[in-house]
N, C-alpha and C positions, 0 to 999 in steps of 0.2 A: 278631604282639608285640602285647603289653598296653600300649594307649594310658595316657602318665603324663601328667596336668597336675598341675603344683606352683605353689599359690600361697602366694606370700612379700609382706611388707612392714612398713611400719614397725606397733610394736604398737597396737590400739587404730584400726585401721583398716577392721576390720569382714574380715576373712581368711575366720575360720571361715564368716561368713554365707555370702559370697562361695562358698566351696569347696562347703559343703553345697546352695548352690543349685544349684551346677554339676552335682555328683553325682545331685541328683534330676531333673533334667533327662535326665543321660545314662539314669539308669535308666526314665523314664517313655520314652525313647525307643526301648527293648530293647536298653539294651546292660547286660549283668551290671557291677554298679557297685563299685568298695567306698572308700568314703572314709576317711582316716586322719587324725590328729591326731598330729604329733610335736612339740607345744608341752608341756615339763613342764606349764605351767597349762591342762591342758586345758578345755576349752570345748564341745566336738562334740556332747558329751549333752547340754549345756545346749540349744544349739541346733536340735538334731534333737526334742526334750521327750524324749527317751526313755535308759534305762539303756544304756549301752554297756560291753562286757568290753574289757578291757588285755591281754588274751592272744589271743583268738582271735576273728574276726568276728562283730558280731553282726547279727540279721537286721531291716531295720527296714522295708523294704517289698518287695513282689516286685523281685527284681531290684536290691536297693540294701542294702548291708552296709555298717559301718562298724566302727573299733577305735583307742583310743585307746592307743598305742604304749605298754608297760609297761617301762620301762629296766633296772628291775630285773629284771624277767623275764629278760629278752634276756641281762642281765648274765651271770646264771645259766648261761642255757641254752648261751651261746656260749663264755664266758670263765672259766668257775669256776676253772680250774687259774690261772691268770693271776690271779687276783685272790687267790685261796689262797696263791700265794707273794710276792706284794707285802705282803698282811697280814700274814704269817711273818715278811717280813722287817723291817719296823717293830716288831713285837713283838719280835721277838728284840736289839732298840736299847731296848728299856725303855718302847716305848709300851703304854699298858694297850690290849686285846685290843677294845673297841667304837667307841675311836679309830683304830686300825690297820687296820679294817674300812670304815671312812668313807675312810680315805685312801688305800685301796686303788682307788677310784672315780676311775681317773686322769681330769683334765680334756679332752672331748672325745669321750672314747669313747661318750657318752650319745647325742650327733649321731649317730655311727658307727653306733650298732647299733638307730638309728630308721628311718637311710637303708638298711641293709642289709634291716630287715625288707620294708621296701618294693621292693628289689630282688627280697627271695625271694616274695614274694606276685607283682609280677608277672612271675615267670620260671614261676611253678605253672603256666599255663595254666587257672585260674580264673575270669580277669577278661579280659573285655573292656577295662573303661576303670577306674583306680585315681588318683582326687583325693590329693592330702598338701596337708592346713594346718600349716603351719610354722609354728615360733617368730617371733617379731619377726626383722626384717631382719639385726640382729649375728647373730644362731646360728644364722639360715640360711646367712648366709655362711660361718659356719665349719665346717658342716656339711657342705656342697658342696665346700668346698675339703680339708676334712680329710682323704678317699683319697690326693689327691695329695702333699700335703705329709706323710702318714706312709708312705707307698712310698719321699719322699726321693728319685726319680728310678733311675738304674743304680746311682750310690753306694750308696745307702740300700741297694738288695737285696744288695750287694756285701758291704757291711758286715756286716747279716742271720749272713748266712751264714759270715764269718769269726770271727764275736761266737758263733755256736753252736758252732763247733771250737774253740776255743780253749776253752769251757764244759765241753765234752765230756772234751777233754785236760786241765781242770784241779779236774775234779770229783772224782778220787779226793783231792786234798790240802786242796781246803777246802769246806768241809759249806753253806755256805749260798748256794751257785753254783744256778740255776736247773735242773730239771729235764726230762725230755725231753716231757713234759706241758707244762710250759710254750712250751719251743721250740714244739711243735707247735701250739700254741694260738695262738701270735705269728707261727707261720708261715702258718698259714691264713688269719689277720687279715688278714698282709700281701698273699696271695694275694688276698683280696675285695676289698681296699681296691684292685687294680689291675682287679677287674673291675667296681667302683662305679664308677672313674673313666670305664671305656670304657662302662656304664650309663648315666650322667648325659648323654654325648653322641652317646646312639643316638637315630637320626631319629625315633623315635616319645616322644620326651620333652619336653616344653616347660617353661617357666617363665611365671608371668605375675603383674606384680607389680600392689600392689594398694595406694594412695592413695587420700588424703581433698586437696580442691582448697585446700588450704593452703600455706604457705611452707615449715614444717618437714620434715612429710612427701614434697613436693615436692623439696627438694635432698636427702633419704635417699634418696629412690627413684633419682634422678638417681646418686648414689653407687653404688646395688646395680648400677643398670645398665649403667655403666662396668664394674665388678665383674664383671658374668657373662658380660661380653664379652672380658674378658681369660680367663675361663676355657673360654671358649667354648663357652657354655652357652646354647642358644636362649630367645630370650624372642620367645614370639608374640601377646603382648596386655598391653597394660597397663589396668587396673580403675579406675573411678576411681568410689567410693563415698563414700556418705552427703552427697550433692548437694541444695541444699534445692532445694524445687520453687519455681518463678515463679507467684507468684497474688498478687495486689492484695488478700486481706486478710490478707496477715500483719502488717502495719503496719511504722511507718519502722523500727523495730529490727532488723529483718530483712531489712530493704529494704537497709540497709547490708552486713548478710552475704551476700546474694546478689549484691551488686553486687560484693564481693570474690570472692566464689568464681567467677564471671564472667571477671575479669580471670586469674584462677590455674588456670581451665579453657583459655584461651589461651595460657598459657603451657604446660601441660601440653602441647598438639595443638601448638606449636612443638618443644618438646623430644624429643618419644619419635614423630615423626612420618618415617617412613611405618609405622611399628608400629601396627597396629590400637588402637583408643583404645577401650572401652564406659563406657557412664556409665549408673550405678547413685541413680536420685533414695529421699529418704527418703520409706520408707512411711509411712501411717497409723497402723497399729501397730508392735508388736514383730516381728520375723520369727523366728519361735520354730513350730516343729512343720512338717512337709513340704506343707501347703496355702501357708504363707505364705514357705516358703525356695521352692517353684517360681515362685509369685507375682514375687518377687523375681529369679529365671532366667529368667523370660520377659520382663518391661520391661527387662531388662541385654541380654541377648542378643538379641532380637528375632526374625527371621530364620535368623540364621548360628546352624552347628551349635557347640554347647560342647564338642566333643568332635575335633571337626576343629582341625589344624593352621594356625590364622588366621593367620601369617607364617611365611615358612623364609629368609628371608636369614640367611645364615651368618654369625656376626662373625670369623671365622679361616677365611682361604684362602691359595693359593697364583697363584699369577699367573707363568708362563714366556713371557722373552720373545726366545728366540734365535731364528733363522732356523733352518733344518730344515738338518742337517748341522753346523750350529755348536756348539760346547760350550756348555754348558745356563748360562742367565740367567736367575734366578727372583728374584721378590720374596715374602717372605712377610707376608702383610697383616693387620693386626687392627687390627678397629674401637675405636676408646679414644674414645667421645663424650666429652663435659664436661670434659676434662682444664683444669686450669688452665693460664693464662700462662707461670706461674712454675715447673710443677712440672717435676722432673726427673726422669728414667728411669734405672734401671741394669740392664743387661744383661750378663751373665757366661754363655760359652758351654761346656762341658765334654763334650767327647765328642759324644754322640748328643739328649745337652739344653741348654735353651738358659734362663735364668733371667730371668725379669723382674721388677724390682720398680719399684711404684708407690706411692712414700709409706709408707704400713705393710702396702700388698697384695706380697706373693711369689707367682708364680708357676713352676713351673719347666714346660715344653713339651717333649715330647717329639717330636724336629725329625721330619718326616716323612724317609722313608727315602731318596729321590731326593734329599735333602741331606746325607748323610751324609758324603760327600767331597766337598762343595761349601768354599771358602773366606767366610767375612761378608767381605762388601764394605762399599757405603756404606749410608745410614741416614736416613730423614728422619721426619715430621709433620706431614703436611699433609689436609685436609680429615675431620678425626677420624678420621684410619687412620693409624698406624705402619706403615711400608715399612722391610724389614729385606731388605738385598739377598745375596745367595747366587750365587758363581760357579762353574764345573766347571774343571777344565783347569786348576790352581795345585799346581804339582809345589813341593813339600817334600825336602829332602835330609833326612839321619837327623838333622843338629843343628837344625833347625831344627821340625822335625817335635814335638819334646819343648817348645820356647819355643811354640809355638803350639798347643798341645793345649787352653789354653785362651785364650779371647778375651775380652778386656771392653772397652766403651766406653760412654759416655753419652749419652744421648738427651734434647735440652732442648727442652719442647714448643712449636711455634711460636704 
């Protein structure tokens, strides 16, 4: 399996520089490496100092290739029928053709197509490692959440099958219903979304959060860290970039900023331990071109292997408490750090799916098969971990089964 490293962080923190520096080190170590950018405002080519293609990997150096994902190309290549149907629907309602074409680009699918290209490259067998330079944090979180949101759990897939059947039945009587090409493409998209959701949780994929030692990037990175834990994604490192050098000749103006950064560096250590934290000090010149990027990578990682899984503590796990021979008693555990003490979490179970809402974030978790026939019991939030209790052996009669098909409860953060 190809090693995939995804860099995310607030805009302006230096994700592209750290991504390109990581890729340069991986290629120099003998690994065939592809570095991709999914940021609509691409700057990967600027950092590398060479032109980069938007539809096929560009050779940068021996073993190093780059690609700036062009979502317009990906749209036409993967969802031409979908786009044509949506545009024609708008056009038939009096919207001019050019506006209809723009409206056909549904929000969020740019991120999906970029992520799909990453999965395609990872599964091609061409690469030993892939490094993904993402858009700023908010876009990245949407990108990582969309596969699961679009699938909509078991209910979403059932709804799509029912809608296709109804459309096939009614099409002879109503002309503006989608045709088979539309359904084939959307059905294929749903299948790929399920593959993407599984792909993101594979053991060879991890995320690394990039921030600067400042208040706003730290707060945003904490929120991103909680979000990624909620989605079960592996964060194997935190990268602190743009650290001012501690030199006596900088003068009193910079002394203040060095002191301020020192305080934030302590906060970062306390916030994310035991996740490994790597520091990048500002260089003497702009990090443009492979020699400068390699220097950044070496000073950042030191003796550590940038392609290794640097931390492997999973944010979601299952604990079993019953004695042998007794009915199963389990805790489904979710590590959710940085929860506000006043934060309320809403949880709803529907069949094999558990929907968890934390603030403005909602996630539908496919329960492990071993919990399908268990009933949810007590729940608690302690030591940054949400524990949901499930028990086997609870008998439901026919009247109760319908009532309890959906369980709802609220959890107050302790």
